[in-house]
N, CA, C, O and the ligand as a Tripos MOL2 file, in Angstrom:
@<TRIPOS>MOLECULE
protein
  321   319    81     0     0
PROTEIN
NO_CHARGES

@<TRIPOS>ATOM
      1 N          58.5990  110.5300   60.4840 N.3       1 MET1
      2 CA         57.4620  111.1600   59.8130 C.3       1 MET1
      3 C          57.0400  110.3000   58.6380 C.2       1 MET1
      4 O          57.8040  109.4840   58.1230 O.2       1 MET1
      5 N          55.8170  110.5060   58.2370 N.am      2 ALA2
      6 CA         55.2980  109.7810   57.0830 C.3       2 ALA2
      7 C          54.4050  110.7480   56.3010 C.2       2 ALA2
      8 O          54.4790  111.9610   56.4960 O.2       2 ALA2
      9 N          53.5560  110.2040   55.4100 N.am      3 ASP3
     10 CA         52.7100  111.0490   54.5600 C.3       3 ASP3
     11 C          51.3340  111.2410   55.1920 C.2       3 ASP3
     12 O          50.5760  110.2720   55.2250 O.2       3 ASP3
     13 N          50.9750  112.3490   55.6690 N.am      4 ASN4
     14 CA         51.7580  113.5660   55.8730 C.3       4 ASN4
     15 C          51.6310  113.9680   57.3330 C.2       4 ASN4
     16 O          50.7760  114.7810   57.6840 O.2       4 ASN4
     17 N          52.4550  113.4170   58.1600 N.am      5 PHE5
     18 CA         52.3580  113.7040   59.5930 C.3       5 PHE5
     19 C          53.6700  113.3660   60.2900 C.2       5 PHE5
     20 O          54.4850  112.5870   59.7960 O.2       5 PHE5
     21 N          53.8410  113.9840   61.4620 N.am      6 PHE6
     22 CA         54.9320  113.6180   62.3520 C.3       6 PHE6
     23 C          54.3630  112.6890   63.4170 C.2       6 PHE6
     24 O          53.2910  112.9320   63.9700 O.2       6 PHE6
     25 N          55.0990  111.6300   63.6880 N.am      7 GLN7
     26 CA         54.6130  110.6770   64.6850 C.3       7 GLN7
     27 C          55.7650  110.2130   65.5700 C.2       7 GLN7
     28 O          56.7240  109.6110   65.0870 O.2       7 GLN7
     29 N          55.6660  110.4940   66.8600 N.am      8 PRO8
     30 CA         54.6240  111.2920   67.5180 C.3       8 PRO8
     31 C          54.8360  112.7720   67.2370 C.2       8 PRO8
     32 O          55.9590  113.2070   66.9820 O.2       8 PRO8
     33 N          53.7660  113.5370   67.2820 N.am      9 ALA9
     34 CA         53.8710  114.9630   66.9770 C.3       9 ALA9
     35 C          54.4880  115.7360   68.1370 C.2       9 ALA9
     36 O          55.1060  116.7810   67.9300 O.2       9 ALA9
     37 N          54.3250  115.2360   69.3370 N.am     10 THR10
     38 CA         54.9030  115.8870   70.5090 C.3      10 THR10
     39 C          55.8020  114.8960   71.2400 C.2      10 THR10
     40 O          55.3950  113.7810   71.5640 O.2      10 THR10
     41 N          57.0300  115.3320   71.4890 N.am     11 VAL11
     42 CA         57.9960  114.4770   72.1680 C.3      11 VAL11
     43 C          58.6270  115.2700   73.3040 C.2      11 VAL11
     44 O          58.9640  116.4430   73.1430 O.2      11 VAL11
     45 N          58.7840  114.6250   74.4450 N.am     12 THR12
     46 CA         59.4830  115.2270   75.5650 C.3      12 THR12
     47 C          60.7850  114.4690   75.7820 C.2      12 THR12
     48 O          60.7880  113.2470   75.9370 O.2      12 THR12
     49 N          61.8820  115.2030   75.7920 N.am     13 VAL13
     50 CA         63.1900  114.5830   75.9920 C.3      13 VAL13
     51 C          63.8810  115.2400   77.1770 C.2      13 VAL13
     52 O          63.6850  116.4240   77.4520 O.2      13 VAL13
     53 N          64.6820  114.4610   77.8650 N.am     14 THR14
     54 CA         65.4410  114.9510   79.0090 C.3      14 THR14
     55 C          66.9120  115.0120   78.6250 C.2      14 THR14
     56 O          67.4610  114.0550   78.0790 O.2      14 THR14
     57 N          67.5390  116.1340   78.9110 N.am     15 ARG15
     58 CA         68.9470  116.3010   78.5750 C.3      15 ARG15
     59 C          69.8300  115.4210   79.4660 C.2      15 ARG15
     60 O          69.5870  115.2500   80.6610 O.2      15 ARG15
     61 N          70.8420  114.8840   78.8390 N.am     16 ALA16
     62 CA         71.8750  114.1470   79.5520 C.3      16 ALA16
     63 C          73.1950  114.8420   79.2760 C.2      16 ALA16
     64 O          73.5530  115.0580   78.1180 O.2      16 ALA16
     65 N          73.9130  115.1880   80.3150 N.am     17 ASN17
     66 CA         75.1520  115.9640   80.1540 C.3      17 ASN17
     67 C          74.9100  117.2430   79.3640 C.2      17 ASN17
     68 O          75.7690  117.6870   78.6020 O.2      17 ASN17
     69 N          73.7410  117.8260   79.5530 N.am     18 GLY18
     70 CA         73.4490  119.1210   78.9640 C.3      18 GLY18
     71 C          72.8990  119.0990   77.5630 C.2      18 GLY18
     72 O          72.6260  120.1590   76.9990 O.2      18 GLY18
     73 N          72.7250  117.9250   76.9750 N.am     19 THR19
     74 CA         72.2720  117.8630   75.5830 C.3      19 THR19
     75 C          71.2480  116.7470   75.4020 C.2      19 THR19
     76 O          71.3370  115.6870   76.0210 O.2      19 THR19
     77 N          70.2880  117.0150   74.5490 N.am     20 ALA20
     78 CA         69.3670  115.9780   74.1140 C.3      20 ALA20
     79 C          69.3560  115.9710   72.5960 C.2      20 ALA20
     80 O          69.2320  117.0220   71.9670 O.2      20 ALA20
     81 N          69.4830  114.8060   72.0130 N.am     21 GLN21
     82 CA         69.4630  114.6940   70.5610 C.3      21 GLN21
     83 C          68.1520  114.0750   70.1080 C.2      21 GLN21
     84 O          67.6990  113.0630   70.6430 O.2      21 GLN21
     85 N          67.5590  114.7110   69.1100 N.am     22 MET22
     86 CA         66.3560  114.1690   68.4830 C.3      22 MET22
     87 C          66.6910  113.7750   67.0560 C.2      22 MET22
     88 O          67.4290  114.4750   66.3620 O.2      22 MET22
     89 N          66.1410  112.6510   66.6270 N.am     23 VAL23
     90 CA         66.3490  112.1720   65.2600 C.3      23 VAL23
     91 C          64.9920  111.9690   64.5980 C.2      23 VAL23
     92 O          64.0990  111.3330   65.1580 O.2      23 VAL23
     93 N          64.8570  112.5170   63.4040 N.am     24 TRP24
     94 CA         63.6600  112.3130   62.5950 C.3      24 TRP24
     95 C          64.0130  111.3750   61.4480 C.2      24 TRP24
     96 O          65.0250  111.5550   60.7700 O.2      24 TRP24
     97 N          63.1750  110.3860   61.2440 N.am     25 ASN25
     98 CA         63.3690  109.4520   60.1370 C.3      25 ASN25
     99 C          62.2260  109.5910   59.1410 C.2      25 ASN25
    100 O          61.0560  109.6700   59.5140 O.2      25 ASN25
    101 N          62.5930  109.6200   57.8780 N.am     26 TRP26
    102 CA         61.6060  109.7760   56.8070 C.3      26 TRP26
    103 C          61.0860  108.4020   56.3740 C.2      26 TRP26
    104 O          61.8630  107.4830   56.1140 O.2      26 TRP26
    105 N          59.7790  108.2830   56.3030 N.am     27 SER27
    106 CA         59.1890  107.1310   55.6220 C.3      27 SER27
    107 C          58.0460  107.6640   54.7800 C.2      27 SER27
    108 O          57.6370  108.8130   54.9470 O.2      27 SER27
    109 N          57.5360  106.8590   53.8940 N.am     28 GLY28
    110 CA         56.5370  107.3620   52.9680 C.3      28 GLY28
    111 C          57.1970  107.8360   51.6910 C.2      28 GLY28
    112 O          58.4070  107.6920   51.5170 O.2      28 GLY28
    113 N          56.4120  108.3960   50.8100 N.am     29 GLY29
    114 CA         56.9180  108.7280   49.4800 C.3      29 GLY29
    115 C          56.8920  110.1950   49.1300 C.2      29 GLY29
    116 O          57.2610  110.5670   48.0160 O.2      29 GLY29
    117 N          56.4630  111.0450   50.0590 N.am     30 ASN30
    118 CA         56.4000  112.4750   49.7780 C.3      30 ASN30
    119 C          57.6120  113.2010   50.3420 C.2      30 ASN30
    120 O          58.2760  112.7120   51.2560 O.2      30 ASN30
    121 N          57.8890  114.3640   49.7900 N.am     31 GLN31
    122 CA         58.9460  115.2110   50.3330 C.3      31 GLN31
    123 C          58.4620  115.8970   51.6030 C.2      31 GLN31
    124 O          57.3250  116.3640   51.6770 O.2      31 GLN31
    125 N          59.3440  115.9510   52.6050 N.am     32 HIS32
    126 CA         59.0530  116.6440   53.8570 C.3      32 HIS32
    127 C          60.3160  117.3360   54.3610 C.2      32 HIS32
    128 O          61.4270  117.0750   53.8990 O.2      32 HIS32
    129 N          60.1040  118.2180   55.3160 N.am     33 ASN33
    130 CA         61.2380  118.8140   56.0120 C.3      33 ASN33
    131 C          60.8630  119.0720   57.4540 C.2      33 ASN33
    132 O          59.6970  118.9910   57.8400 O.2      33 ASN33
    133 N          61.8800  119.3840   58.2440 N.am     34 VAL34
    134 CA         61.7030  119.7810   59.6440 C.3      34 VAL34
    135 C          62.2360  121.2020   59.7550 C.2      34 VAL34
    136 O          63.4410  121.4360   59.6560 O.2      34 VAL34
    137 N          61.3180  122.1550   59.9640 N.am     35 THR35
    138 CA         61.6820  123.5710   59.9870 C.3      35 THR35
    139 C          61.2050  124.1770   61.3080 C.2      35 THR35
    140 O          60.0070  124.2160   61.5890 O.2      35 THR35
    141 N          62.1510  124.6460   62.1060 N.am     36 PHE36
    142 CA         61.8300  125.1390   63.4450 C.3      36 PHE36
    143 C          61.3920  126.5920   63.4120 C.2      36 PHE36
    144 O          61.9550  127.4100   62.6840 O.2      36 PHE36
    145 N          60.3790  126.9040   64.2150 N.am     37 ASP37
    146 CA         59.9000  128.2820   64.3130 C.3      37 ASP37
    147 C          60.9780  129.2020   64.8800 C.2      37 ASP37
    148 O          61.0310  130.3810   64.5320 O.2      37 ASP37
    149 N          61.8350  128.6700   65.7490 N.am     38 ALA38
    150 CA         62.8600  129.4980   66.3910 C.3      38 ALA38
    151 C          64.1320  129.6230   65.5630 C.2      38 ALA38
    152 O          65.0830  130.2820   65.9830 O.2      38 ALA38
    153 N          64.1560  128.9960   64.3870 N.am     39 GLY39
    154 CA         65.3180  129.1370   63.5330 C.3      39 GLY39
    155 C          66.1080  127.8560   63.3650 C.2      39 GLY39
    156 O          65.7880  126.8310   63.9680 O.2      39 GLY39
    157 N          67.1580  127.9220   62.5310 N.am     40 PRO40
    158 CA         67.9330  126.7280   62.1950 C.3      40 PRO40
    159 C          68.7330  126.1960   63.3840 C.2      40 PRO40
    160 O          68.8500  126.8730   64.4060 O.2      40 PRO40
    161 N          69.2850  124.9790   63.2530 N.am     41 PRO41
    162 CA         69.3400  124.1650   62.0290 C.3      41 PRO41
    163 C          68.0000  123.5080   61.6750 C.2      41 PRO41
    164 O          67.2720  123.0230   62.5410 O.2      41 PRO41
    165 N          67.7040  123.5110   60.3800 N.am     42 HIS42
    166 CA         66.5410  122.8240   59.8350 C.3      42 HIS42
    167 C          67.0290  121.6460   58.9940 C.2      42 HIS42
    168 O          68.2080  121.5570   58.6490 O.2      42 HIS42
    169 N          66.1220  120.7670   58.6810 N.am     43 SER43
    170 CA         66.4860  119.6920   57.7580 C.3      43 SER43
    171 C          66.3810  120.1910   56.3280 C.2      43 SER43
    172 O          65.8130  121.2500   56.0610 O.2      43 SER43
    173 N          66.9320  119.4170   55.4250 N.am     44 ALA44
    174 CA         66.6460  119.6150   54.0070 C.3      44 ALA44
    175 C          65.2350  119.1190   53.7150 C.2      44 ALA44
    176 O          64.6330  118.4160   54.5260 O.2      44 ALA44
    177 N          64.7180  119.4920   52.5530 N.am     45 THR45
    178 CA         63.4860  118.8780   52.0540 C.3      45 THR45
    179 C          63.8840  117.6220   51.2970 C.2      45 THR45
    180 O          64.6080  117.6830   50.3030 O.2      45 THR45
    181 N          63.4040  116.4860   51.7800 N.am     46 GLN46
    182 CA         63.8700  115.2160   51.2450 C.3      46 GLN46
    183 C          62.7960  114.1600   51.3420 C.2      46 GLN46
    184 O          61.8030  114.3250   52.0500 O.2      46 GLN46
    185 N          63.0050  113.0700   50.6200 N.am     47 ILE47
    186 CA         62.0240  111.9830   50.5620 C.3      47 ILE47
    187 C          62.3860  110.8690   51.5420 C.2      47 ILE47
    188 O          61.5090  110.1940   52.0810 O.2      47 ILE47
    189 N          63.6770  110.6880   51.7660 N.am     48 SER48
    190 CA         64.1130  109.6050   52.6500 C.3      48 SER48
    191 C          65.2990  110.0880   53.4680 C.2      48 SER48
    192 O          65.8050  111.1920   53.2680 O.2      48 SER48
    193 N          65.7270  109.2510   54.3790 N.am     49 GLY49
    194 CA         66.8730  109.5960   55.1950 C.3      49 GLY49
    195 C          66.4690  110.0400   56.5740 C.2      49 GLY49
    196 O          65.3900  109.7030   57.0610 O.2      49 GLY49
    197 N          67.3460  110.8040   57.2050 N.am     50 SER50
    198 CA         67.1040  111.2300   58.5810 C.3      50 SER50
    199 C          67.6980  112.6080   58.8070 C.2      50 SER50
    200 O          68.4500  113.1280   57.9830 O.2      50 SER50
    201 N          67.3440  113.1750   59.9290 N.am     51 PHE51
    202 CA         67.8540  114.4820   60.3600 C.3      51 PHE51
    203 C          67.9460  114.4510   61.8640 C.2      51 PHE51
    204 O          67.0310  113.9720   62.5340 O.2      51 PHE51
    205 N          69.0470  114.9590   62.4110 N.am     52 SER52
    206 CA         69.1650  115.0250   63.8580 C.3      52 SER52
    207 C          69.4640  116.4530   64.2810 C.2      52 SER52
    208 O          70.1190  117.2120   63.5670 O.2      52 SER52
    209 N          68.9710  116.7920   65.4500 N.am     53 ARG53
    210 CA         69.2570  118.1100   66.0290 C.3      53 ARG53
    211 C          69.5140  117.9380   67.5090 C.2      53 ARG53
    212 O          68.8000  117.2170   68.2060 O.2      53 ARG53
    213 N          70.5560  118.6180   67.9780 N.am     54 ASP54
    214 CA         70.8940  118.5970   69.4020 C.3      54 ASP54
    215 C          70.2900  119.8160   70.0840 C.2      54 ASP54
    216 O          70.3450  120.9260   69.5550 O.2      54 ASP54
    217 N          69.7230  119.6040   71.2420 N.am     55 PHE55
    218 CA         69.1250  120.6770   72.0340 C.3      55 PHE55
    219 C          69.9050  120.8100   73.3350 C.2      55 PHE55
    220 O          70.0110  119.8590   74.1090 O.2      55 PHE55
    221 N          70.4430  121.9860   73.5630 N.am     56 SER56
    222 CA         71.2090  122.1970   74.7860 C.3      56 SER56
    223 C          70.4600  123.0620   75.7910 C.2      56 SER56
    224 O          70.8520  123.1490   76.9540 O.2      56 SER56
    225 N          69.3830  123.7030   75.3410 N.am     57 ASP57
    226 CA         68.5960  124.5520   76.2320 C.3      57 ASP57
    227 C          67.2230  123.9330   76.4660 C.2      57 ASP57
    228 O          66.6350  123.3440   75.5590 O.2      57 ASP57
    229 N          66.7150  124.0720   77.6950 N.am     58 PRO58
    230 CA         65.3570  123.5920   77.9300 C.3      58 PRO58
    231 C          64.3440  124.5010   77.2360 C.2      58 PRO58
    232 O          64.6150  125.6730   76.9720 O.2      58 PRO58
    233 N          63.1920  123.9420   76.9520 N.am     59 GLY59
    234 CA         62.1510  124.7560   76.3300 C.3      59 GLY59
    235 C          61.2550  123.9240   75.4480 C.2      59 GLY59
    236 O          61.3950  122.7050   75.3510 O.2      59 GLY59
    237 N          60.3310  124.6090   74.8080 N.am     60 SER60
    238 CA         59.3850  123.9760   73.9030 C.3      60 SER60
    239 C          59.6910  124.4760   72.4920 C.2      60 SER60
    240 O          59.5670  125.6670   72.2060 O.2      60 SER60
    241 N          60.0900  123.5610   71.6210 N.am     61 PHE61
    242 CA         60.5450  123.9210   70.2800 C.3      61 PHE61
    243 C          59.5400  123.3840   69.2560 C.2      61 PHE61
    244 O          59.4080  122.1760   69.0600 O.2      61 PHE61
    245 N          58.8480  124.3080   68.6210 N.am     62 THR62
    246 CA         57.8300  123.9190   67.6480 C.3      62 THR62
    247 C          58.4280  123.9220   66.2520 C.2      62 THR62
    248 O          59.3200  124.7090   65.9360 O.2      62 THR62
    249 N          57.9180  123.0310   65.4370 N.am     63 TYR63
    250 CA         58.4220  122.9130   64.0690 C.3      63 TYR63
    251 C          57.3010  122.4860   63.1370 C.2      63 TYR63
    252 O          56.2720  121.9580   63.5580 O.2      63 TYR63
    253 N          57.5360  122.7290   61.8750 N.am     64 ILE64
    254 CA         56.5700  122.3200   60.8550 C.3      64 ILE64
    255 C          57.3160  121.7210   59.6660 C.2      64 ILE64
    256 O          58.5340  121.8490   59.5420 O.2      64 ILE64
    257 N          56.5620  121.0760   58.8120 N.am     65 CYS65
    258 CA         57.0210  120.7600   57.4590 C.3      65 CYS65
    259 C          56.4740  121.8540   56.5640 C.2      65 CYS65
    260 O          55.2590  122.0040   56.4340 O.2      65 CYS65
    261 N          57.3600  122.6190   55.9470 N.am     66 THR66
    262 CA         56.8880  123.7560   55.1520 C.3      66 THR66
    263 C          56.2410  123.3110   53.8390 C.2      66 THR66
    264 O          55.5250  124.0870   53.2070 O.2      66 THR66
    265 N          56.4900  122.0690   53.4300 N.am     67 VAL67
    266 CA         55.8500  121.5740   52.2030 C.3      67 VAL67
    267 C          54.3430  121.4340   52.4250 C.2      67 VAL67
    268 O          53.5440  121.7740   51.5520 O.2      67 VAL67
    269 N          53.9680  120.9340   53.5910 N.am     68 HIS68
    270 CA         52.5550  120.6280   53.8500 C.3      68 HIS68
    271 C          51.8750  121.5980   54.8000 C.2      68 HIS68
    272 O          50.6490  121.6030   54.9080 O.2      68 HIS68
    273 N          52.6500  122.4120   55.4820 N.am     69 GLY69
    274 CA         52.0800  123.4970   56.2680 C.3      69 GLY69
    275 C          51.7220  123.1310   57.6860 C.2      69 GLY69
    276 O          51.5800  121.9610   58.0410 O.2      69 GLY69
    277 N          51.5820  124.1690   58.4820 N.am     70 ARG70
    278 CA         51.3660  124.0050   59.9140 C.3      70 ARG70
    279 C          50.0950  123.2410   60.2480 C.2      70 ARG70
    280 O          50.0740  122.4500   61.1910 O.2      70 ARG70
    281 N          49.0360  123.4720   59.4800 N.am     71 ALA71
    282 CA         47.7600  122.8240   59.7950 C.3      71 ALA71
    283 C          47.8160  121.3200   59.5740 C.2      71 ALA71
    284 O          47.0570  120.5690   60.1870 O.2      71 ALA71
    285 N          48.7180  120.8790   58.6950 N.am     72 VAL72
    286 CA         48.8020  119.4580   58.3460 C.3      72 VAL72
    287 C          49.9520  118.7730   59.0700 C.2      72 VAL72
    288 O          49.7770  117.6940   59.6360 O.2      72 VAL72
    289 N          51.1220  119.3930   59.0550 N.am     73 MET73
    290 CA         52.3310  118.7560   59.5990 C.3      73 MET73
    291 C          53.0590  119.6820   60.5310 C.2      73 MET73
    292 O          53.8010  120.5620   60.0940 O.2      73 MET73
    293 N          52.8500  119.4890   61.8220 N.am     74 SER74
    294 CA         53.5720  120.2700   62.8160 C.3      74 SER74
    295 C          53.8860  119.3770   63.9950 C.2      74 SER74
    296 O          53.2610  118.3350   64.1930 O.2      74 SER74
    297 N          54.8710  119.8040   64.7790 N.am     75 GLY75
    298 CA         55.2780  119.0260   65.9380 C.3      75 GLY75
    299 C          55.9560  119.9000   66.9660 C.2      75 GLY75
    300 O          56.2540  121.0690   66.7220 O.2      75 GLY75
    301 N          56.1930  119.3070   68.1200 N.am     76 THR76
    302 CA         56.8240  120.0140   69.2180 C.3      76 THR76
    303 C          57.8200  119.1020   69.9170 C.2      76 THR76
    304 O          57.5220  117.9420   70.2030 O.2      76 THR76
    305 N          58.9980  119.6350   70.1870 N.am     77 VAL77
    306 CA         59.9730  118.9450   71.0300 C.3      77 VAL77
    307 C          60.0570  119.7000   72.3440 C.2      77 VAL77
    308 O          60.4560  120.8650   72.3690 O.2      77 VAL77
    309 N          59.6900  119.0540   73.4190 N.am     78 ASN78
    310 CA         59.8230  119.6340   74.7480 C.3      78 ASN78
    311 C          61.1210  119.1170   75.3590 C.2      78 ASN78
    312 O          61.2960  117.9140   75.5560 O.2      78 ASN78
    313 N          62.0150  120.0360   75.6530 N.am     79 VAL79
    314 CA         63.3190  119.6740   76.2000 C.3      79 VAL79
    315 C          63.3450  120.0300   77.6800 C.2      79 VAL79
    316 O          63.0870  121.1710   78.0670 O.2      79 VAL79
    317 N          63.6560  119.0450   78.4890 N.am     80 GLU80
    318 CA         63.6950  119.2510   79.9370 C.3      80 GLU80
    319 C          65.1270  119.2590   80.4290 C.2      80 GLU80
    320 O          65.3680  119.4190   81.6250 O.2      80 GLU80
    321 CU         55.5260  117.3240   54.7610 Cu       81 CU81
@<TRIPOS>BOND
     1     1     2 1
     2     2     3 1
     3     3     4 2
     4     3     5 am
     5     5     6 1
     6     6     7 1
     7     7     8 2
     8     7     9 am
     9     9    10 1
    10    10    11 1
    11    11    12 2
    12    11    13 am
    13    13    14 1
    14    14    15 1
    15    15    16 2
    16    15    17 am
    17    17    18 1
    18    18    19 1
    19    19    20 2
    20    19    21 am
    21    21    22 1
    22    22    23 1
    23    23    24 2
    24    23    25 am
    25    25    26 1
    26    26    27 1
    27    27    28 2
    28    27    29 am
    29    29    30 1
    30    30    31 1
    31    31    32 2
    32    31    33 am
    33    33    34 1
    34    34    35 1
    35    35    36 2
    36    35    37 am
    37    37    38 1
    38    38    39 1
    39    39    40 2
    40    39    41 am
    41    41    42 1
    42    42    43 1
    43    43    44 2
    44    43    45 am
    45    45    46 1
    46    46    47 1
    47    47    48 2
    48    47    49 am
    49    49    50 1
    50    50    51 1
    51    51    52 2
    52    51    53 am
    53    53    54 1
    54    54    55 1
    55    55    56 2
    56    55    57 am
    57    57    58 1
    58    58    59 1
    59    59    60 2
    60    59    61 am
    61    61    62 1
    62    62    63 1
    63    63    64 2
    64    63    65 am
    65    65    66 1
    66    66    67 1
    67    67    68 2
    68    67    69 am
    69    69    70 1
    70    70    71 1
    71    71    72 2
    72    71    73 am
    73    73    74 1
    74    74    75 1
    75    75    76 2
    76    75    77 am
    77    77    78 1
    78    78    79 1
    79    79    80 2
    80    79    81 am
    81    81    82 1
    82    82    83 1
    83    83    84 2
    84    83    85 am
    85    85    86 1
    86    86    87 1
    87    87    88 2
    88    87    89 am
    89    89    90 1
    90    90    91 1
    91    91    92 2
    92    91    93 am
    93    93    94 1
    94    94    95 1
    95    95    96 2
    96    95    97 am
    97    97    98 1
    98    98    99 1
    99    99   100 2
   100    99   101 am
   101   101   102 1
   102   102   103 1
   103   103   104 2
   104   103   105 am
   105   105   106 1
   106   106   107 1
   107   107   108 2
   108   107   109 am
   109   109   110 1
   110   110   111 1
   111   111   112 2
   112   111   113 am
   113   113   114 1
   114   114   115 1
   115   115   116 2
   116   115   117 am
   117   117   118 1
   118   118   119 1
   119   119   120 2
   120   119   121 am
   121   121   122 1
   122   122   123 1
   123   123   124 2
   124   123   125 am
   125   125   126 1
   126   126   127 1
   127   127   128 2
   128   127   129 am
   129   129   130 1
   130   130   131 1
   131   131   132 2
   132   131   133 am
   133   133   134 1
   134   134   135 1
   135   135   136 2
   136   135   137 am
   137   137   138 1
   138   138   139 1
   139   139   140 2
   140   139   141 am
   141   141   142 1
   142   142   143 1
   143   143   144 2
   144   143   145 am
   145   145   146 1
   146   146   147 1
   147   147   148 2
   148   147   149 am
   149   149   150 1
   150   150   151 1
   151   151   152 2
   152   151   153 am
   153   153   154 1
   154   154   155 1
   155   155   156 2
   156   155   157 am
   157   157   158 1
   158   158   159 1
   159   159   160 2
   160   159   161 am
   161   161   162 1
   162   162   163 1
   163   163   164 2
   164   163   165 am
   165   165   166 1
   166   166   167 1
   167   167   168 2
   168   167   169 am
   169   169   170 1
   170   170   171 1
   171   171   172 2
   172   171   173 am
   173   173   174 1
   174   174   175 1
   175   175   176 2
   176   175   177 am
   177   177   178 1
   178   178   179 1
   179   179   180 2
   180   179   181 am
   181   181   182 1
   182   182   183 1
   183   183   184 2
   184   183   185 am
   185   185   186 1
   186   186   187 1
   187   187   188 2
   188   187   189 am
   189   189   190 1
   190   190   191 1
   191   191   192 2
   192   191   193 am
   193   193   194 1
   194   194   195 1
   195   195   196 2
   196   195   197 am
   197   197   198 1
   198   198   199 1
   199   199   200 2
   200   199   201 am
   201   201   202 1
   202   202   203 1
   203   203   204 2
   204   203   205 am
   205   205   206 1
   206   206   207 1
   207   207   208 2
   208   207   209 am
   209   209   210 1
   210   210   211 1
   211   211   212 2
   212   211   213 am
   213   213   214 1
   214   214   215 1
   215   215   216 2
   216   215   217 am
   217   217   218 1
   218   218   219 1
   219   219   220 2
   220   219   221 am
   221   221   222 1
   222   222   223 1
   223   223   224 2
   224   223   225 am
   225   225   226 1
   226   226   227 1
   227   227   228 2
   228   227   229 am
   229   229   230 1
   230   230   231 1
   231   231   232 2
   232   231   233 am
   233   233   234 1
   234   234   235 1
   235   235   236 2
   236   235   237 am
   237   237   238 1
   238   238   239 1
   239   239   240 2
   240   239   241 am
   241   241   242 1
   242   242   243 1
   243   243   244 2
   244   243   245 am
   245   245   246 1
   246   246   247 1
   247   247   248 2
   248   247   249 am
   249   249   250 1
   250   250   251 1
   251   251   252 2
   252   251   253 am
   253   253   254 1
   254   254   255 1
   255   255   256 2
   256   255   257 am
   257   257   258 1
   258   258   259 1
   259   259   260 2
   260   259   261 am
   261   261   262 1
   262   262   263 1
   263   263   264 2
   264   263   265 am
   265   265   266 1
   266   266   267 1
   267   267   268 2
   268   267   269 am
   269   269   270 1
   270   270   271 1
   271   271   272 2
   272   271   273 am
   273   273   274 1
   274   274   275 1
   275   275   276 2
   276   275   277 am
   277   277   278 1
   278   278   279 1
   279   279   280 2
   280   279   281 am
   281   281   282 1
   282   282   283 1
   283   283   284 2
   284   283   285 am
   285   285   286 1
   286   286   287 1
   287   287   288 2
   288   287   289 am
   289   289   290 1
   290   290   291 1
   291   291   292 2
   292   291   293 am
   293   293   294 1
   294   294   295 1
   295   295   296 2
   296   295   297 am
   297   297   298 1
   298   298   299 1
   299   299   300 2
   300   299   301 am
   301   301   302 1
   302   302   303 1
   303   303   304 2
   304   303   305 am
   305   305   306 1
   306   306   307 1
   307   307   308 2
   308   307   309 am
   309   309   310 1
   310   310   311 1
   311   311   312 2
   312   311   313 am
   313   313   314 1
   314   314   315 1
   315   315   316 2
   316   315   317 am
   317   317   318 1
   318   318   319 1
   319   319   320 2
@<TRIPOS>SUBSTRUCTURE
     1 MET1         2 RESIDUE 1 A MET
     2 ALA2         6 RESIDUE 1 A ALA
     3 ASP3        10 RESIDUE 1 A ASP
     4 ASN4        14 RESIDUE 1 A ASN
     5 PHE5        18 RESIDUE 1 A PHE
     6 PHE6        22 RESIDUE 1 A PHE
     7 GLN7        26 RESIDUE 1 A GLN
     8 PRO8        30 RESIDUE 1 A PRO
     9 ALA9        34 RESIDUE 1 A ALA
    10 THR10       38 RESIDUE 1 A THR
    11 VAL11       42 RESIDUE 1 A VAL
    12 THR12       46 RESIDUE 1 A THR
    13 VAL13       50 RESIDUE 1 A VAL
    14 THR14       54 RESIDUE 1 A THR
    15 ARG15       58 RESIDUE 1 A ARG
    16 ALA16       62 RESIDUE 1 A ALA
    17 ASN17       66 RESIDUE 1 A ASN
    18 GLY18       70 RESIDUE 1 A GLY
    19 THR19       74 RESIDUE 1 A THR
    20 ALA20       78 RESIDUE 1 A ALA
    21 GLN21       82 RESIDUE 1 A GLN
    22 MET22       86 RESIDUE 1 A MET
    23 VAL23       90 RESIDUE 1 A VAL
    24 TRP24       94 RESIDUE 1 A TRP
    25 ASN25       98 RESIDUE 1 A ASN
    26 TRP26      102 RESIDUE 1 A TRP
    27 SER27      106 RESIDUE 1 A SER
    28 GLY28      110 RESIDUE 1 A GLY
    29 GLY29      114 RESIDUE 1 A GLY
    30 ASN30      118 RESIDUE 1 A ASN
    31 GLN31      122 RESIDUE 1 A GLN
    32 HIS32      126 RESIDUE 1 A HIS
    33 ASN33      130 RESIDUE 1 A ASN
    34 VAL34      134 RESIDUE 1 A VAL
    35 THR35      138 RESIDUE 1 A THR
    36 PHE36      142 RESIDUE 1 A PHE
    37 ASP37      146 RESIDUE 1 A ASP
    38 ALA38      150 RESIDUE 1 A ALA
    39 GLY39      154 RESIDUE 1 A GLY
    40 PRO40      158 RESIDUE 1 A PRO
    41 PRO41      162 RESIDUE 1 A PRO
    42 HIS42      166 RESIDUE 1 A HIS
    43 SER43      170 RESIDUE 1 A SER
    44 ALA44      174 RESIDUE 1 A ALA
    45 THR45      178 RESIDUE 1 A THR
    46 GLN46      182 RESIDUE 1 A GLN
    47 ILE47      186 RESIDUE 1 A ILE
    48 SER48      190 RESIDUE 1 A SER
    49 GLY49      194 RESIDUE 1 A GLY
    50 SER50      198 RESIDUE 1 A SER
    51 PHE51      202 RESIDUE 1 A PHE
    52 SER52      206 RESIDUE 1 A SER
    53 ARG53      210 RESIDUE 1 A ARG
    54 ASP54      214 RESIDUE 1 A ASP
    55 PHE55      218 RESIDUE 1 A PHE
    56 SER56      222 RESIDUE 1 A SER
    57 ASP57      226 RESIDUE 1 A ASP
    58 PRO58      230 RESIDUE 1 A PRO
    59 GLY59      234 RESIDUE 1 A GLY
    60 SER60      238 RESIDUE 1 A SER
    61 PHE61      242 RESIDUE 1 A PHE
    62 THR62      246 RESIDUE 1 A THR
    63 TYR63      250 RESIDUE 1 A TYR
    64 ILE64      254 RESIDUE 1 A ILE
    65 CYS65      258 RESIDUE 1 A CYS
    66 THR66      262 RESIDUE 1 A THR
    67 VAL67      266 RESIDUE 1 A VAL
    68 HIS68      270 RESIDUE 1 A HIS
    69 GLY69      274 RESIDUE 1 A GLY
    70 ARG70      278 RESIDUE 1 A ARG
    71 ALA71      282 RESIDUE 1 A ALA
    72 VAL72      286 RESIDUE 1 A VAL
    73 MET73      290 RESIDUE 1 A MET
    74 SER74      294 RESIDUE 1 A SER
    75 GLY75      298 RESIDUE 1 A GLY
    76 THR76      302 RESIDUE 1 A THR
    77 VAL77      306 RESIDUE 1 A VAL
    78 ASN78      310 RESIDUE 1 A ASN
    79 VAL79      314 RESIDUE 1 A VAL
    80 GLU80      318 RESIDUE 1 A GLU
    81 CU81       321 GROUP 0 **** ****
């Protein structure tokens, strides 16, 4: 992610051995977070670093950055 967007905003991942891991990397100078509509784990609100989440169930997982809001910073992880 950067200021102020997720790139790419939509990602499709395929599970291997039942799990798919997604990693978000922070770039830019603003604070952001990754907050899922379906609940935690969420990332911290931070300026740099990374966050990873493992997905064991298929589905469409939507998330936003709560600092900048859904209209500005949102994304979707499609897990197959
Ligand atoms: Cu943000």
